[in-house]
VMD Tcl script that builds the backbone (N, CA, C; Angstrom):
set m [mol new atoms 264]
animate dup $m
set s [atomselect $m all]
$s set {name element resname resid chain x y z} {
  {N N UNK 1 A 0.844 -1.168 0.000}
  {CA C UNK 1 A 0.000 0.000 0.000}
  {C C UNK 1 A 0.890 1.232 0.000}
  {N N UNK 2 A 0.570 2.165 -0.862}
  {CA C UNK 2 A 1.373 3.374 -0.951}
  {C C UNK 2 A 1.044 4.320 0.197}
  {N N UNK 3 A 1.906 5.291 0.386}
  {CA C UNK 3 A 1.711 6.264 1.456}
  {C C UNK 3 A 0.431 7.057 1.245}
  {N N UNK 4 A 0.138 7.415 0.000}
  {CA C UNK 4 A -1.055 8.208 -0.252}
  {C C UNK 4 A -2.326 7.428 0.086}
  {N N UNK 5 A -2.366 6.144 -0.206}
  {CA C UNK 5 A -3.543 5.342 0.141}
  {C C UNK 5 A -3.669 5.151 1.649}
  {N N UNK 6 A -2.544 4.998 2.324}
  {CA C UNK 6 A -2.581 4.892 3.785}
  {C C UNK 6 A -3.108 6.187 4.399}
  {N N UNK 7 A -2.667 7.326 3.881}
  {CA C UNK 7 A -3.163 8.612 4.380}
  {C C UNK 7 A -4.639 8.799 4.065}
  {N N UNK 8 A -5.073 8.335 2.895}
  {CA C UNK 8 A -6.491 8.431 2.541}
  {C C UNK 8 A -7.337 7.566 3.471}
  {N N UNK 9 A -6.850 6.403 3.832}
  {CA C UNK 9 A -7.574 5.543 4.780}
  {C C UNK 9 A -7.650 6.211 6.151}
  {N N UNK 10 A -6.561 6.798 6.593}
  {CA C UNK 10 A -6.578 7.515 7.872}
  {C C UNK 10 A -7.526 8.702 7.826}
  {N N UNK 11 A -7.588 9.398 6.691}
  {CA C UNK 11 A -8.502 10.520 6.513}
  {C C UNK 11 A -9.953 10.051 6.645}
  {N N UNK 12 A -10.281 8.922 6.031}
  {CA C UNK 12 A -11.641 8.386 6.099}
  {C C UNK 12 A -11.990 7.958 7.524}
  {N N UNK 13 A -11.057 7.331 8.212}
  {CA C UNK 13 A -11.298 6.921 9.603}
  {C C UNK 13 A -11.485 8.150 10.478}
  {N N UNK 14 A -10.648 9.174 10.279}
  {CA C UNK 14 A -10.779 10.411 11.037}
  {C C UNK 14 A -12.123 11.077 10.765}
  {N N UNK 15 A -12.560 11.071 9.510}
  {CA C UNK 15 A -13.866 11.643 9.184}
  {C C UNK 15 A -14.997 10.919 9.884}
  {N N UNK 16 A -14.923 9.609 9.954}
  {CA C UNK 16 A -15.937 8.851 10.670}
  {C C UNK 16 A -15.926 9.121 12.158}
  {N N UNK 17 A -14.734 9.230 12.729}
  {CA C UNK 17 A -14.635 9.523 14.161}
  {C C UNK 17 A -15.126 10.931 14.481}
  {N N UNK 18 A -14.803 11.895 13.626}
  {CA C UNK 18 A -15.259 13.267 13.851}
  {C C UNK 18 A -16.773 13.379 13.737}
  {N N UNK 19 A -17.378 12.552 12.907}
  {CA C UNK 19 A -18.830 12.580 12.757}
  {C C UNK 19 A -19.538 12.115 14.024}
  {N N UNK 20 A -18.850 11.355 14.849}
  {CA C UNK 20 A -19.458 10.867 16.087}
  {C C UNK 20 A -19.437 11.895 17.215}
  {N N UNK 21 A -18.646 12.940 17.065}
  {CA C UNK 21 A -18.555 13.956 18.108}
  {C C UNK 21 A -19.771 14.875 18.079}
  {N N UNK 22 A -20.229 15.320 19.241}
  {CA C UNK 22 A -21.319 16.303 19.246}
  {C C UNK 22 A -20.821 17.651 18.728}
  {N N UNK 23 A -21.705 18.373 18.050}
  {CA C UNK 23 A -21.306 19.646 17.461}
  {C C UNK 23 A -22.488 20.599 17.436}
  {N N UNK 24 A -22.219 21.861 17.718}
  {CA C UNK 24 A -23.285 22.869 17.686}
  {C C UNK 24 A -23.559 23.373 16.273}
  {N N UNK 25 A -22.581 23.336 15.403}
  {CA C UNK 25 A -22.759 23.868 14.049}
  {C C UNK 25 A -22.979 22.761 13.021}
  {N N UNK 26 A -23.481 21.611 13.470}
  {CA C UNK 26 A -23.750 20.466 12.589}
  {C C UNK 26 A -22.516 20.022 11.822}
  {N N UNK 27 A -21.370 20.122 12.438}
  {CA C UNK 27 A -20.101 19.616 11.907}
  {C C UNK 27 A -19.588 20.383 10.699}
  {N N UNK 28 A -20.049 21.590 10.439}
  {CA C UNK 28 A -19.597 22.307 9.247}
  {C C UNK 28 A -18.123 22.691 9.335}
  {N N UNK 29 A -17.654 23.119 10.506}
  {CA C UNK 29 A -16.225 23.452 10.632}
  {C C UNK 29 A -15.359 22.229 10.379}
  {N N UNK 30 A -15.786 21.088 10.882}
  {CA C UNK 30 A -15.033 19.856 10.656}
  {C C UNK 30 A -15.071 19.462 9.183}
  {N N UNK 31 A -16.219 19.672 8.544}
  {CA C UNK 31 A -16.333 19.351 7.121}
  {C C UNK 31 A -15.393 20.232 6.297}
  {N N UNK 32 A -15.305 21.513 6.644}
  {CA C UNK 32 A -14.378 22.398 5.929}
  {C C UNK 32 A -12.938 21.941 6.107}
  {N N UNK 33 A -12.596 21.495 7.301}
  {CA C UNK 33 A -11.236 20.997 7.548}
  {C C UNK 33 A -10.973 19.713 6.762}
  {N N UNK 34 A -11.969 18.829 6.707}
  {CA C UNK 34 A -11.805 17.597 5.931}
  {C C UNK 34 A -11.670 17.894 4.442}
  {N N UNK 35 A -12.420 18.858 3.947}
  {CA C UNK 35 A -12.304 19.233 2.536}
  {C C UNK 35 A -10.936 19.830 2.256}
  {N N UNK 36 A -10.476 20.715 3.147}
  {CA C UNK 36 A -9.179 21.368 2.950}
  {C C UNK 36 A -8.023 20.382 2.969}
  {N N UNK 37 A -8.146 19.326 3.738}
  {CA C UNK 37 A -7.077 18.326 3.767}
  {C C UNK 37 A -7.302 17.223 2.736}
  {N N UNK 38 A -8.563 16.978 2.392}
  {CA C UNK 38 A -8.873 15.894 1.477}
  {C C UNK 38 A -8.552 16.178 0.024}
  {N N UNK 39 A -8.719 17.422 -0.414}
  {CA C UNK 39 A -8.427 17.737 -1.818}
  {C C UNK 39 A -6.954 17.556 -2.179}
  {N N UNK 40 A -6.024 18.093 -1.404}
  {CA C UNK 40 A -4.612 17.811 -1.733}
  {C C UNK 40 A -4.267 16.328 -1.610}
  {N N UNK 41 A -4.884 15.655 -0.661}
  {CA C UNK 41 A -4.660 14.231 -0.511}
  {C C UNK 41 A -5.177 13.462 -1.727}
  {N N UNK 42 A -6.306 13.872 -2.270}
  {CA C UNK 42 A -6.841 13.237 -3.472}
  {C C UNK 42 A -5.908 13.445 -4.668}
  {N N UNK 43 A -5.367 14.639 -4.790}
  {CA C UNK 43 A -4.394 14.901 -5.866}
  {C C UNK 43 A -3.172 14.005 -5.692}
  {N N UNK 44 A -2.724 13.836 -4.469}
  {CA C UNK 44 A -1.575 12.968 -4.180}
  {C C UNK 44 A -1.887 11.514 -4.528}
  {N N UNK 45 A -3.096 11.064 -4.221}
  {CA C UNK 45 A -3.491 9.693 -4.552}
  {C C UNK 45 A -3.491 9.499 -6.063}
  {N N UNK 46 A -4.063 10.449 -6.794}
  {CA C UNK 46 A -4.106 10.338 -8.260}
  {C C UNK 46 A -2.691 10.365 -8.828}
  {N N UNK 47 A -1.847 11.222 -8.308}
  {CA C UNK 47 A -0.475 11.329 -8.808}
  {C C UNK 47 A 0.309 10.039 -8.556}
  {N N UNK 48 A 0.088 9.427 -7.402}
  {CA C UNK 48 A 0.874 8.259 -7.037}
  {C C UNK 48 A 0.278 6.948 -7.544}
  {N N UNK 49 A -1.055 6.863 -7.697}
  {CA C UNK 49 A -1.694 5.587 -8.003}
  {C C UNK 49 A -2.496 5.579 -9.302}
  {N N UNK 50 A -2.728 6.727 -9.893}
  {CA C UNK 50 A -3.464 6.771 -11.139}
  {C C UNK 50 A -4.904 7.235 -10.955}
  {N N UNK 51 A -5.554 7.576 -12.075}
  {CA C UNK 51 A -6.898 8.157 -11.992}
  {C C UNK 51 A -7.986 7.176 -11.555}
  {N N UNK 52 A -7.847 5.903 -11.863}
  {CA C UNK 52 A -8.881 4.945 -11.462}
  {C C UNK 52 A -8.923 4.784 -9.943}
  {N N UNK 53 A -7.778 4.655 -9.332}
  {CA C UNK 53 A -7.717 4.577 -7.862}
  {C C UNK 53 A -8.167 5.906 -7.265}
  {N N UNK 54 A -7.799 7.014 -7.914}
  {CA C UNK 54 A -8.251 8.322 -7.452}
  {C C UNK 54 A -9.759 8.458 -7.492}
  {N N UNK 55 A -10.393 7.891 -8.503}
  {CA C UNK 55 A -11.854 7.920 -8.584}
  {C C UNK 55 A -12.481 7.127 -7.447}
  {N N UNK 56 A -11.919 5.987 -7.131}
  {CA C UNK 56 A -12.433 5.184 -6.013}
  {C C UNK 56 A -12.285 5.944 -4.699}
  {N N UNK 57 A -11.148 6.585 -4.500}
  {CA C UNK 57 A -10.930 7.371 -3.287}
  {C C UNK 57 A -11.875 8.571 -3.248}
  {N N UNK 58 A -12.105 9.207 -4.408}
  {CA C UNK 58 A -13.030 10.344 -4.467}
  {C C UNK 58 A -14.455 9.911 -4.125}
  {N N UNK 59 A -14.866 8.742 -4.573}
  {CA C UNK 59 A -16.194 8.238 -4.216}
  {C C UNK 59 A -16.288 7.941 -2.719}
  {N N UNK 60 A -15.215 7.422 -2.145}
  {CA C UNK 60 A -15.193 7.208 -0.701}
  {C C UNK 60 A -15.256 8.520 0.071}
  {N N UNK 61 A -14.549 9.528 -0.421}
  {CA C UNK 61 A -14.587 10.843 0.223}
  {C C UNK 61 A -15.975 11.459 0.090}
  {N N UNK 62 A -16.634 11.231 -1.046}
  {CA C UNK 62 A -17.988 11.748 -1.229}
  {C C UNK 62 A -18.962 11.097 -0.256}
  {N N UNK 63 A -18.726 9.840 0.085}
  {CA C UNK 63 A -19.611 9.200 1.060}
  {C C UNK 63 A -19.380 9.747 2.460}
  {N N UNK 64 A -18.170 10.161 2.754}
  {CA C UNK 64 A -17.887 10.773 4.065}
  {C C UNK 64 A -18.470 12.181 4.115}
  {N N UNK 65 A -18.349 12.927 3.022}
  {CA C UNK 65 A -18.800 14.325 2.970}
  {C C UNK 65 A -20.120 14.454 2.219}
  {N N UNK 66 A -21.049 13.547 2.415}
  {CA C UNK 66 A -22.278 13.545 1.621}
  {C C UNK 66 A -23.151 14.763 1.884}
  {N N UNK 67 A -23.241 15.254 3.118}
  {CA C UNK 67 A -24.091 16.409 3.382}
  {C C UNK 67 A -23.529 17.697 2.804}
  {N N UNK 68 A -22.245 17.997 2.933}
  {CA C UNK 68 A -21.737 19.188 2.247}
  {C C UNK 68 A -21.900 19.103 0.728}
  {N N UNK 69 A -21.738 17.913 0.159}
  {CA C UNK 69 A -21.948 17.769 -1.284}
  {C C UNK 69 A -23.406 17.991 -1.655}
  {N N UNK 70 A -24.312 17.473 -0.859}
  {CA C UNK 70 A -25.738 17.658 -1.137}
  {C C UNK 70 A -26.124 19.135 -1.047}
  {N N UNK 71 A -25.651 19.825 -0.020}
  {CA C UNK 71 A -25.957 21.252 0.105}
  {C C UNK 71 A -25.310 22.058 -1.013}
  {N N UNK 72 A -24.082 21.712 -1.376}
  {CA C UNK 72 A -23.423 22.401 -2.484}
  {C C UNK 72 A -24.145 22.192 -3.809}
  {N N UNK 73 A -24.637 20.980 -4.036}
  {CA C UNK 73 A -25.388 20.694 -5.260}
  {C C UNK 73 A -26.682 21.509 -5.304}
  {N N UNK 74 A -27.403 21.575 -4.182}
  {CA C UNK 74 A -28.636 22.362 -4.136}
  {C C UNK 74 A -28.352 23.841 -4.355}
  {N N UNK 75 A -27.278 24.355 -3.762}
  {CA C UNK 75 A -26.922 25.756 -3.926}
  {C C UNK 75 A -26.592 26.057 -5.382}
  {N N UNK 76 A -25.795 25.187 -5.996}
  {CA C UNK 76 A -25.410 25.386 -7.391}
  {C C UNK 76 A -26.616 25.288 -8.316}
  {N N UNK 77 A -27.491 24.326 -8.070}
  {CA C UNK 77 A -28.683 24.171 -8.899}
  {C C UNK 77 A -29.596 25.387 -8.761}
  {N N UNK 78 A -29.746 25.902 -7.541}
  {CA C UNK 78 A -30.564 27.102 -7.332}
  {C C UNK 78 A -29.994 28.307 -8.054}
  {N N UNK 79 A -28.680 28.461 -8.032}
  {CA C UNK 79 A -28.055 29.584 -8.730}
  {C C UNK 79 A -28.227 29.474 -10.235}
  {N N UNK 80 A -28.085 28.278 -10.781}
  {CA C UNK 80 A -28.224 28.122 -12.226}
  {C C UNK 80 A -29.673 28.298 -12.658}
  {N N UNK 81 A -30.615 27.855 -11.840}
  {CA C UNK 81 A -32.018 28.058 -12.190}
  {C C UNK 81 A -32.386 29.535 -12.154}
  {N N UNK 82 A -31.876 30.273 -11.156}
  {CA C UNK 82 A -32.130 31.721 -11.112}
  {C C UNK 82 A -31.471 32.419 -12.280}
  {N N UNK 83 A -30.254 32.008 -12.651}
  {CA C UNK 83 A -29.567 32.625 -13.782}
  {C C UNK 83 A -30.337 32.347 -15.069}
  {N N UNK 84 A -30.816 31.130 -15.218}
  {CA C UNK 84 A -31.571 30.760 -16.401}
  {C C UNK 84 A -32.880 31.547 -16.484}
  {N N UNK 85 A -33.546 31.741 -15.355}
  {CA C UNK 85 A -34.797 32.480 -15.338}
  {C C UNK 85 A -34.576 33.952 -15.714}
  {N N UNK 86 A -33.454 34.517 -15.327}
  {CA C UNK 86 A -33.152 35.912 -15.680}
  {C C UNK 86 A -32.780 36.069 -17.150}
  {N N UNK 87 A -32.208 35.045 -17.752}
  {CA C UNK 87 A -31.712 35.165 -19.105}
  {C C UNK 87 A -32.629 34.522 -20.149}
  {N N UNK 88 A -33.780 34.093 -19.758}
  {CA C UNK 88 A -34.739 33.538 -20.745}
  {C C UNK 88 A -35.725 34.572 -21.192}
}
mol reanalyze $m
mol bondsrecalc $m
mol representation Tube
mol addrep $m
């Protein structure tokens, strides 16, 4: 196992452990920290292991960060629908 995959596994375990902690802000600060550390780690995984392994790791990261992704998707969809309504 390469160093990047070992770090990605530790990142996923840390994300699961952080999700178990009580939080007043619904874990948003922790999610931002996981995103900030996960993106460079994903680039490292792709660089060291190739794009197919990087895709698998990205899907695993998406399962850990499913709520921020869901909120981001809704925000982006709302912005594009408003933009489309203004320009039609």
